[in-house]
C-alpha atoms as a printed R data frame, in Angstrom:
    type eleno elety resid chain resno       x       y       z
1   ATOM     1    CA   MET     A     1 155.636 148.208  93.897
2   ATOM     2    CA   ALA     A     2 154.120 150.563  91.325
3   ATOM     3    CA   SER     A     3 156.748 149.529  88.792
4   ATOM     4    CA   GLY     A     4 155.780 145.861  89.154
5   ATOM     5    CA   ASN     A     5 152.101 146.738  88.774
6   ATOM     6    CA   MET     A     6 152.877 148.719  85.591
7   ATOM     7    CA   LYS     A     7 154.721 145.742  84.128
8   ATOM     8    CA   ASP     A     8 151.720 143.466  84.806
9   ATOM     9    CA   ILE     A     9 149.375 145.958  83.160
10  ATOM    10    CA   LYS     A    10 151.667 146.292  80.125
11  ATOM    11    CA   ARG     A    11 151.865 142.512  79.806
12  ATOM    12    CA   ARG     A    12 148.090 142.189  79.950
13  ATOM    13    CA   MET     A    13 147.591 144.979  77.408
14  ATOM    14    CA   LYS     A    14 149.909 143.202  75.005
15  ATOM    15    CA   SER     A    15 147.987 139.940  75.506
16  ATOM    16    CA   VAL     A    16 144.608 141.610  74.883
17  ATOM    17    CA   GLN     A    17 145.975 143.385  71.795
18  ATOM    18    CA   SER     A    18 147.161 140.046  70.391
19  ATOM    19    CA   THR     A    19 143.722 138.545  71.022
20  ATOM    20    CA   MET     A    20 142.038 141.517  69.356
21  ATOM    21    CA   GLN     A    21 144.208 141.070  66.259
22  ATOM    22    CA   ILE     A    22 142.996 137.464  66.020
23  ATOM    23    CA   THR     A    23 139.331 138.360  66.506
24  ATOM    24    CA   LYS     A    24 139.602 141.169  63.957
25  ATOM    25    CA   ALA     A    25 141.147 138.777  61.427
26  ATOM    26    CA   MET     A    26 138.422 136.182  62.071
27  ATOM    27    CA   GLU     A    27 135.761 138.876  61.707
28  ATOM    28    CA   LEU     A    28 137.153 139.886  58.296
29  ATOM    29    CA   VAL     A    29 137.342 136.259  57.139
30  ATOM    30    CA   ALA     A    30 133.757 135.598  58.289
31  ATOM    31    CA   SER     A    31 132.561 138.772  56.521
32  ATOM    32    CA   SER     A    32 134.192 137.661  53.279
33  ATOM    33    CA   LYS     A    33 132.709 134.163  53.513
34  ATOM    34    CA   LEU     A    34 129.315 135.596  54.444
35  ATOM    35    CA   ARG     A    35 129.116 137.563  51.190
36  ATOM    36    CA   HIS     A    36 129.587 134.395  49.134
37  ATOM    37    CA   ALA     A    37 127.240 132.414  51.400
38  ATOM    38    CA   LYS     A    38 124.475 135.008  51.004
39  ATOM    39    CA   GLU     A    39 124.790 134.751  47.214
40  ATOM    40    CA   ARG     A    40 124.331 130.964  47.443
41  ATOM    41    CA   VAL     A    41 121.247 131.430  49.635
42  ATOM    42    CA   ILE     A    42 119.717 133.908  47.190
43  ATOM    43    CA   ARG     A    43 120.367 131.555  44.257
44  ATOM    44    CA   SER     A    44 118.991 128.463  46.024
45  ATOM    45    CA   ARG     A    45 115.694 129.887  47.286
46  ATOM    46    CA   PRO     A    46 113.925 130.271  43.887
47  ATOM    47    CA   TYR     A    47 114.769 126.656  43.015
48  ATOM    48    CA   PHE     A    48 113.347 125.374  46.280
49  ATOM    49    CA   GLN     A    49 110.192 127.506  45.986
50  ATOM    50    CA   THR     A    50 109.559 126.309  42.434
51  ATOM    51    CA   ILE     A    51 109.994 122.621  43.205
52  ATOM    52    CA   TYR     A    52 107.881 122.995  46.370
53  ATOM    53    CA   GLN     A    53 105.009 124.537  44.407
54  ATOM    54    CA   THR     A    54 105.301 121.812  41.760
55  ATOM    55    CA   MET     A    55 105.194 119.091  44.412
56  ATOM    56    CA   ALA     A    56 102.212 120.750  46.069
57  ATOM    57    CA   ARG     A    57 100.228 120.837  42.832
58  ATOM    58    CA   ILE     A    58 100.970 117.205  42.021
59  ATOM    59    CA   ALA     A    59 100.180 116.165  45.596
60  ATOM    60    CA   MET     A    60  96.719 117.663  45.242
61  ATOM    61    CA   ASP     A    61  96.111 115.333  42.287
62  ATOM    62    CA   THR     A    62  97.483 112.292  44.086
63  ATOM    63    CA   ARG     A    63  95.757 112.887  47.400
64  ATOM    64    CA   GLU     A    64  93.465 109.939  46.889
65  ATOM    65    CA   GLY     A    65  96.401 107.750  45.911
66  ATOM    66    CA   ASP     A    66  98.468 105.559  48.141
67  ATOM    67    CA   SER     A    67 101.912 107.131  47.905
68  ATOM    68    CA   ILE     A    68 104.420 105.747  50.391
69  ATOM    69    CA   TYR     A    69 105.825 109.253  50.771
70  ATOM    70    CA   THR     A    70 102.592 110.859  51.974
71  ATOM    71    CA   LYS     A    71 100.896 108.044  53.837
72  ATOM    72    CA   ALA     A    72 101.241 108.406  57.606
73  ATOM    73    CA   ARG     A    73 102.035 105.316  59.666
74  ATOM    74    CA   PRO     A    74 102.636 104.487  63.339
75  ATOM    75    CA   VAL     A    75 105.947 105.977  64.426
76  ATOM    76    CA   LYS     A    76 108.372 103.510  65.962
77  ATOM    77    CA   LYS     A    77 111.622 105.161  64.962
78  ATOM    78    CA   SER     A    78 112.526 108.642  63.738
79  ATOM    79    CA   LEU     A    79 115.485 109.921  61.738
80  ATOM    80    CA   PHE     A    80 116.953 113.357  62.327
81  ATOM    81    CA   ILE     A    81 119.355 115.083  59.950
82  ATOM    82    CA   VAL     A    82 121.111 117.664  62.142
83  ATOM    83    CA   ILE     A    83 123.158 120.427  60.521
84  ATOM    84    CA   ALA     A    84 125.675 122.336  62.657
85  ATOM    85    CA   GLY     A    85 128.962 124.112  61.988
86  ATOM    86    CA   ASP     A    86 132.465 122.788  61.457
87  ATOM    87    CA   ARG     A    87 134.028 125.298  63.852
88  ATOM    88    CA   GLY     A    88 133.202 127.058  67.085
89  ATOM    89    CA   LEU     A    89 133.535 130.741  68.053
90  ATOM    90    CA   ALA     A    90 130.156 131.479  66.483
91  ATOM    91    CA   GLY     A    91 128.142 132.609  69.475
92  ATOM    92    CA   GLY     A    92 125.094 130.443  70.116
93  ATOM    93    CA   TYR     A    93 124.849 129.138  66.540
94  ATOM    94    CA   ASN     A    94 125.780 125.515  67.256
95  ATOM    95    CA   SER     A    95 124.165 125.229  70.686
96  ATOM    96    CA   ASN     A    96 120.830 126.645  69.477
97  ATOM    97    CA   VAL     A    97 120.277 124.081  66.720
98  ATOM    98    CA   LEU     A    98 121.531 121.191  68.886
99  ATOM    99    CA   LYS     A    99 119.194 122.193  71.732
100 ATOM   100    CA   LEU     A   100 116.252 122.391  69.317
101 ATOM   101    CA   ALA     A   101 117.071 118.955  67.908
102 ATOM   102    CA   ALA     A   102 117.292 117.520  71.439
103 ATOM   103    CA   ALA     A   103 113.876 118.980  72.276
104 ATOM   104    CA   GLU     A   104 112.332 117.489  69.123
105 ATOM   105    CA   MET     A   105 113.905 114.086  69.852
106 ATOM   106    CA   ALA     A   106 112.585 113.943  73.415
107 ATOM   107    CA   GLY     A   107 110.563 110.788  74.019
108 ATOM   108    CA   LYS     A   108 111.339 109.268  70.616
109 ATOM   109    CA   THR     A   109 113.495 106.389  69.455
110 ATOM   110    CA   VAL     A   110 115.843 108.131  67.043
111 ATOM   111    CA   SER     A   111 118.796 107.739  64.741
112 ATOM   112    CA   VAL     A   112 120.849 110.656  63.465
113 ATOM   113    CA   ILE     A   113 122.729 111.762  60.374
114 ATOM   114    CA   THR     A   114 125.075 114.639  61.195
115 ATOM   115    CA   VAL     A   115 126.288 117.378  58.878
116 ATOM   116    CA   GLY     A   116 129.132 119.428  60.333
117 ATOM   117    CA   LYS     A   117 131.946 118.620  62.737
118 ATOM   118    CA   LYS     A   118 130.220 120.112  65.784
119 ATOM   119    CA   ALA     A   119 127.147 117.914  65.302
120 ATOM   120    CA   GLN     A   120 129.436 114.904  64.823
121 ATOM   121    CA   GLU     A   121 131.281 115.643  68.083
122 ATOM   122    CA   TYR     A   122 128.037 116.313  69.965
123 ATOM   123    CA   TYR     A   123 126.353 112.997  69.118
124 ATOM   124    CA   ALA     A   124 129.569 110.990  69.457
125 ATOM   125    CA   LYS     A   125 129.329 111.668  73.202
126 ATOM   126    CA   ARG     A   126 125.671 110.701  73.523
127 ATOM   127    CA   ASP     A   127 123.688 107.493  73.484
128 ATOM   128    CA   VAL     A   128 122.196 108.092  70.045
129 ATOM   129    CA   GLU     A   129 122.516 105.887  66.972
130 ATOM   130    CA   VAL     A   130 124.517 107.798  64.357
131 ATOM   131    CA   LEU     A   131 123.977 106.430  60.853
132 ATOM   132    CA   ALA     A   132 126.499 108.662  59.091
133 ATOM   133    CA   ASP     A   133 128.652 111.761  59.595
134 ATOM   134    CA   TYR     A   134 129.347 114.413  56.966
135 ATOM   135    CA   PRO     A   135 131.840 116.950  58.386
136 ATOM   136    CA   GLY     A   136 133.448 119.691  56.330
137 ATOM   137    CA   ILE     A   137 131.038 119.707  53.370
138 ATOM   138    CA   ALA     A   138 128.993 122.869  53.976
139 ATOM   139    CA   GLU     A   139 131.340 125.432  52.423
140 ATOM   140    CA   THR     A   140 131.656 123.609  49.087
141 ATOM   141    CA   MET     A   141 128.254 121.894  49.108
142 ATOM   142    CA   ARG     A   142 126.734 121.109  45.698
143 ATOM   143    CA   ILE     A   143 123.289 119.702  44.979
144 ATOM   144    CA   GLN     A   144 124.775 116.348  43.936
145 ATOM   145    CA   ASP     A   145 126.492 116.062  47.316
146 ATOM   146    CA   THR     A   146 123.062 115.569  48.906
147 ATOM   147    CA   HIS     A   147 122.261 112.418  46.926
148 ATOM   148    CA   ASP     A   148 123.985 109.986  49.285
149 ATOM   149    CA   ILE     A   149 122.268 111.411  52.366
150 ATOM   150    CA   VAL     A   150 118.813 111.537  50.801
151 ATOM   151    CA   GLY     A   151 119.310 108.135  49.167
152 ATOM   152    CA   GLU     A   152 120.075 106.475  52.502
153 ATOM   153    CA   MET     A   153 117.133 108.193  54.170
154 ATOM   154    CA   LEU     A   154 114.682 107.086  51.472
155 ATOM   155    CA   ALA     A   155 116.050 103.527  51.437
156 ATOM   156    CA   ARG     A   156 115.525 103.189  55.186
157 ATOM   157    CA   TYR     A   157 112.076 104.773  54.938
158 ATOM   158    CA   LYS     A   158 110.952 102.375  52.214
159 ATOM   159    CA   LYS     A   159 112.227  99.380  54.210
160 ATOM   160    CA   GLY     A   160 110.337 100.542  57.276
161 ATOM   161    CA   GLU     A   161 113.507 101.056  59.324
162 ATOM   162    CA   ILE     A   162 112.360 104.623  60.012
163 ATOM   163    CA   ASP     A   163 108.812 105.956  60.048
164 ATOM   164    CA   GLU     A   164 109.448 109.691  59.868
165 ATOM   165    CA   ALA     A   165 112.334 112.053  59.134
166 ATOM   166    CA   TYR     A   166 113.183 115.543  60.312
167 ATOM   167    CA   LEU     A   167 115.674 118.171  59.190
168 ATOM   168    CA   CYS     A   168 117.188 120.442  61.865
169 ATOM   169    CA   TYR     A   169 119.107 123.462  60.591
170 ATOM   170    CA   THR     A   170 119.503 127.235  61.034
171 ATOM   171    CA   GLU     A   171 117.620 129.594  58.746
172 ATOM   172    CA   PHE     A   172 119.421 132.720  57.579
173 ATOM   173    CA   VAL     A   173 116.900 135.515  58.163
174 ATOM   174    CA   SER     A   174 119.297 138.467  57.994
175 ATOM   175    CA   PRO     A   175 122.934 139.214  58.829
176 ATOM   176    CA   MET     A   176 121.743 139.998  62.363
177 ATOM   177    CA   THR     A   177 119.190 137.201  62.797
178 ATOM   178    CA   GLN     A   178 119.446 133.424  62.481
179 ATOM   179    CA   GLU     A   179 116.703 131.041  63.624
180 ATOM   180    CA   ALA     A   180 117.084 127.350  64.435
181 ATOM   181    CA   ARG     A   181 114.342 125.297  62.766
182 ATOM   182    CA   CYS     A   182 113.267 121.669  62.584
183 ATOM   183    CA   LYS     A   183 111.139 120.631  59.582
184 ATOM   184    CA   LYS     A   184 109.453 117.333  58.865
185 ATOM   185    CA   LEU     A   185 110.688 115.710  55.659
186 ATOM   186    CA   LEU     A   186 108.808 112.401  55.698
187 ATOM   187    CA   PRO     A   187 105.977 111.647  55.357
188 ATOM   188    CA   LEU     A   188 105.409 114.589  53.043
189 ATOM   189    CA   SER     A   189 102.637 117.032  53.768
190 ATOM   190    CA   PHE     A   190 101.438 119.998  51.717
191 ATOM   191    CA   ASP     A   191  98.403 121.069  53.717
192 ATOM   192    CA   ALA     A   192  99.714 124.632  53.861
193 ATOM   193    CA   VAL     A   193  98.960 125.083  50.140
194 ATOM   194    CA   GLU     A   194  95.461 123.650  50.284
195 ATOM   195    CA   ASP     A   195  93.991 126.975  49.160
196 ATOM   196    CA   GLN     A   196  95.931 127.002  45.888
197 ATOM   197    CA   GLY     A   197  93.246 125.034  44.084
198 ATOM   198    CA   LYS     A   198  93.141 127.548  41.271
199 ATOM   199    CA   ALA     A   199  96.765 126.759  40.429
200 ATOM   200    CA   LYS     A   200  96.000 123.131  39.839
201 ATOM   201    CA   ALA     A   201  94.675 123.636  36.390
202 ATOM   202    CA   LEU     A   202  94.780 121.632  33.189
203 ATOM   203    CA   THR     A   203  97.965 119.650  33.783
204 ATOM   204    CA   GLU     A   204  98.319 116.126  32.451
205 ATOM   205    CA   TYR     A   205 100.912 113.808  33.977
206 ATOM   206    CA   ASP     A   206 102.443 110.962  32.000
207 ATOM   207    CA   PRO     A   207 102.246 108.129  32.857
208 ATOM   208    CA   SER     A   208 100.317 109.236  35.998
209 ATOM   209    CA   PRO     A   209 100.409 111.868  38.758
210 ATOM   210    CA   GLU     A   210 101.538 109.178  41.232
211 ATOM   211    CA   ALA     A   211 104.491 108.146  39.050
212 ATOM   212    CA   VAL     A   212 105.583 111.747  38.460
213 ATOM   213    CA   PHE     A   213 105.208 112.511  42.153
214 ATOM   214    CA   SER     A   214 107.367 109.539  43.186
215 ATOM   215    CA   PHE     A   215 109.997 110.509  40.617
216 ATOM   216    CA   ILE     A   216 110.216 114.109  41.853
217 ATOM   217    CA   VAL     A   217 110.299 113.289  45.584
218 ATOM   218    CA   PRO     A   218 114.074 112.577  45.704
219 ATOM   219    CA   GLU     A   219 114.799 115.803  43.811
220 ATOM   220    CA   TYR     A   220 112.549 117.711  46.180
221 ATOM   221    CA   LEU     A   221 114.326 116.279  49.242
222 ATOM   222    CA   ASN     A   222 117.722 116.961  47.651
223 ATOM   223    CA   GLY     A   223 116.660 120.583  47.227
224 ATOM   224    CA   MET     A   224 115.397 120.751  50.807
225 ATOM   225    CA   LEU     A   225 118.670 119.426  52.202
226 ATOM   226    CA   TYR     A   226 120.855 121.569  49.955
227 ATOM   227    CA   GLY     A   227 118.883 124.684  50.879
228 ATOM   228    CA   ALA     A   228 119.157 123.857  54.584
229 ATOM   229    CA   VAL     A   229 122.942 123.376  54.379
230 ATOM   230    CA   VAL     A   230 123.365 126.636  52.450
231 ATOM   231    CA   GLU     A   231 121.158 128.532  54.918
232 ATOM   232    CA   SER     A   232 123.036 127.018  57.865
233 ATOM   233    CA   TYR     A   233 126.441 127.900  56.444
234 ATOM   234    CA   ALA     A   234 125.399 131.518  55.869
235 ATOM   235    CA   SER     A   235 123.991 131.603  59.408
236 ATOM   236    CA   GLU     A   236 127.248 130.228  60.819
237 ATOM   237    CA   GLN     A   237 129.366 132.891  59.103
238 ATOM   238    CA   SER     A   238 126.961 135.629  60.166
239 ATOM   239    CA   ALA     A   239 126.962 134.422  63.778
240 ATOM   240    CA   ARG     A   240 130.770 134.172  63.795
241 ATOM   241    CA   ARG     A   241 131.149 137.663  62.343
242 ATOM   242    CA   MET     A   242 128.897 139.108  65.046
243 ATOM   243    CA   ALA     A   243 130.662 137.133  67.785
244 ATOM   244    CA   MET     A   244 134.094 138.257  66.627
245 ATOM   245    CA   GLU     A   245 132.930 141.851  66.241
246 ATOM   246    CA   SER     A   246 131.622 141.762  69.802
247 ATOM   247    CA   ALA     A   247 134.872 140.185  71.027
248 ATOM   248    CA   SER     A   248 136.929 142.870  69.265
249 ATOM   249    CA   ASP     A   249 134.788 145.616  70.803
250 ATOM   250    CA   ASN     A   250 135.204 144.072  74.259
251 ATOM   251    CA   ALA     A   251 138.966 143.785  73.751
252 ATOM   252    CA   SER     A   252 139.144 147.427  72.684
253 ATOM   253    CA   GLU     A   253 137.240 148.448  75.799
254 ATOM   254    CA   MET     A   254 139.559 146.348  77.976
255 ATOM   255    CA   ILE     A   255 142.613 148.011  76.403
256 ATOM   256    CA   GLU     A   256 141.165 151.454  77.151
257 ATOM   257    CA   ASN     A   257 140.561 150.499  80.794
258 ATOM   258    CA   LEU     A   258 144.035 148.949  81.103
259 ATOM   259    CA   ASN     A   259 145.580 152.023  79.524
260 ATOM   260    CA   LEU     A   260 143.789 154.191  82.083
261 ATOM   261    CA   SER     A   261 145.017 151.934  84.897
262 ATOM   262    CA   TYR     A   262 148.548 152.086  83.477
263 ATOM   263    CA   ASN     A   263 148.496 155.887  83.374
264 ATOM   264    CA   ARG     A   264 147.256 156.010  86.965
265 ATOM   265    CA   ALA     A   265 149.985 153.607  88.090
266 ATOM   266    CA   ARG     A   266 152.608 155.639  86.239
267 ATOM   267    CA   GLN     A   267 151.318 158.854  87.799
268 ATOM   268    CA   ALA     A   268 151.452 157.213  91.229
269 ATOM   269    CA   ALA     A   269 155.019 156.090  90.561
270 ATOM   270    CA   ILE     A   270 156.050 159.619  89.494
271 ATOM   271    CA   THR     A   271 154.364 161.132  92.545
272 ATOM   272    CA   GLN     A   272 156.134 158.652  94.787
273 ATOM   273    CA   GLU     A   273 159.518 159.478  93.220
274 ATOM   274    CA   ILE     A   274 158.930 163.238  93.645
275 ATOM   275    CA   THR     A   275 157.921 162.680  97.279
276 ATOM   276    CA   GLU     A   276 161.075 160.653  97.901
277 ATOM   277    CA   ILE     A   277 163.255 163.321  96.250
278 ATOM   278    CA   ILE     A   278 161.693 166.122  98.319
279 ATOM   279    CA   ALA     A   279 162.040 164.090 101.503
280 ATOM   280    CA   GLY     A   280 165.682 163.339 100.664
281 ATOM   281    CA   SER     A   281 166.523 166.962  99.872
282 ATOM   282    CA   GLY     A   282 164.983 168.048 103.196
283 ATOM   283    CA   GLN     A   283 167.206 165.660 105.107
284 ATOM   284    CA   VAL     A   284 170.287 166.885 103.233
285 ATOM   285    CA   GLY     A   285 169.382 170.536 103.960
286 ATOM   286    CA   SER     A   286 169.010 169.862 107.661
């Protein structure tokens, strides 16, 4: 009886050890990818901040204009660009951003552009119009890879097929913290920089502020999307590293408990054998 129990424990220990080897390997891979992803995030942020400040200054000069990109209109249909991961085993990374997107979509007539395999799979099972899917692009994303997505969004916005656009992604705050966010892309708004009037100084725009503003808008949105994909990819690797580290720690704890149970079962088996030997020797002596 004890021997059979020991075999079961040994079998389970071997299974947990195999699982821990996998989780350890995935943790190391995620850590390596995270280092490169963090470098991309650091490089992309100054570009986004610069183009945002430039757009804000020009917008202050065109506020009285009639730009299609800043003029609000009645919302009949909304577009959501949802960025999730291409793989699972990343804790709550994918579910958090998808839940946030679902909350933002509530009560609206929406269409979706997905970035990442998990977002593609999620909306394929739901009654939501999917305009395009872009799986497997996050790891090697370049700024020019955003042109097709932004181009389609702007074309539909100009035609009146959509009246507003949102970007749902995960912001990389730190290796321990990732936050799901949903930002409005269209119509553009720069009210948060209203107090930067001093920065708007002696700048002349040729041929006009409105023309320069309209020209820069696609580049601004390309930068927004690229930054969001880069932030999301770094967040995914960070979340996966933490999840795999936690899984490895749990597996190690399970092995310790199983090892303790195995030792107890072995001790019980030895005690039983000694008892049987003593009982047998007593019968022989009598």
